[in-house]
N, C-alpha and C positions, 0 to 999 in steps of 0.2 A: 189817299192819305194813310200814312203809317202812324201807328199809335203804340206806345209801350204798354204792354198788358201785365208784365211781370218784371220786377226789378229786385234782384237778390241783394243789393247793397244795403237796403234798409233791414235791420235786424239780421246782419250777416251771419251765416251759418245755420240759422233757424228757418229762414225763408228759402226760396228756390236757390239751388246750388248747381252751377254748371249745366244749364239746359242744353240738351243735345238733339232731341228729335221732337217733332210735333205731329199731331194727328188732328185734323179739323173736320168737324161734322156740322150739321145745320145749326145746332145750338151751343156747341162747346168747342173749345180748343184744349187738347190734352198735351201737356208738356212733360216729356220724359227727361229725367235727370241722368247725367253720366256720372253722378255721384261725386267723383273726384276725391277719392279717399286720401289724397295727399294735401288737400286744402286744410290748413291748420285750424280754420274757424268753423269747419263743418261740424254740426252737432246732431246729425241724423243720417240714417241709412237712406238709400235711394227712394225717391218718391215720384209718382206720376201726379202732377198737379192738374186740376180741372178748372178751366176758366169759363164761366158762364157768359156767353156773348150778350145775352139780354140784359142781365143786371150787373155785369162787369165784376162779379165776385170770383176770387181765386181761392181755391181750397185744396189741401192735400186729399187725393182720392184713393190712391193705392200706395201703401207704405211697405217697403221690403222688410222682411223679418229674417235675419240671419241666424236666429236660434243659437246664439253664441254660448248659452248656458246649458245646451243639451249635448252631452258627450257623444251619443250615438249619431246625431246629425253631423257634428264636427268631424268625427272619424271618417265619414263618407264624403261630406261636401266642403270641408275646410282642411284639406290635406296639407296645406301650407301653413296652417296655424296662424292665420292673420286675424288680428282683432281690430283692424282699421275699420272705421265707419265707411260705408259705401264701397266696399271692395267688390260688390256686385253692381251692375248697372242695367238700365233698360235700353233696349235698342228700339227697333221700329214697333209702332203700334198701328194696326190696321183695322178699320171697320169692315167686318166681313158679314154684316147683317144680310145684305142682298144675296150673298153666296150660299148662306146656310138657311135662309128663310126665317131667322129669328131676330127680331128687332134688338138693337143695343148689344150686339155681340161683336167682340173684338178678339184679335190675337195679339199677344204682346211678346216680343223677343226679349229674353233675359240672358245676360252674360254673367254667370256665376264664376268669377275669375278664380275663386279659391277651390273650385271643383276640378281637380286635375288628376287624370289617370292615363297610364300608358296606352290604354285601348282607344283613346281619342286621337292619338297621333296619326297623321297621314290618312284621314278618313276617306279620301277619294282615291288612294292608291297611287297618286302621281309622284309622291316623294318631294313635292314642292312645298316649302314652308311659306304660308301666306304672309308671315311677318318676319322675314329674315333679320337677324340681329336683335330683334325685340323679344321674340318668343322662340328660342332655338329648338325647344322640344315640341312645340305646337300641340300640347296635350290638354288643352282646355275644352270644356264642354259648354253647351248652351241649350236652352229649350224655349219653346213657344207655346205657352198654355192658351186655351180659348176661354174667355171670360164673358159671361152674358149678364144681363140686367144692369148694365152701366146706364145711368149714373148712380153711383152709390160709393160708400167709403169702406175699404177693407184693409186688413193687413194681409199681404200676400204670403201664404205659407208655401213652402217648397215641396213639390211632389215630382218625383222623377223615378224612373226604373221601378215603379211599383212601391216606392218608399215615400211615405208622407209623414210629416211631423206638423 
């Protein structure tokens, strides 16, 4: 039997927006948003929602923090000067607890679409653009932090290349 566990149409823009990926564990379903910065009703940055299978509660667990009011951050990670909500998105989320020997440990792929630099172009040296016509320069970066002690609620601060805010 299939059951709807999250419906973004109630309280549109505040609730879940454009769910894109899921990660299912024994007790929880984690729903990663693709943010959809062009959805006019969206009122928040990307969220990973946690659905408790036991009590059927849905809550925001990780909230992306774009640090729009921090000039040093924007100079490095928002080179396109975008103020759109959810211009970053979550990709895959994997439970790696068994691999690292630490319970409740996950890796989460993040696509910070505003972090663009020439050094990211052609990373494999093939000269092939993975998204021809869509991203002609292919100069966007991403990262996959490891987070442990889930379940909990946090605001995800951005750390990359030894730079954290």
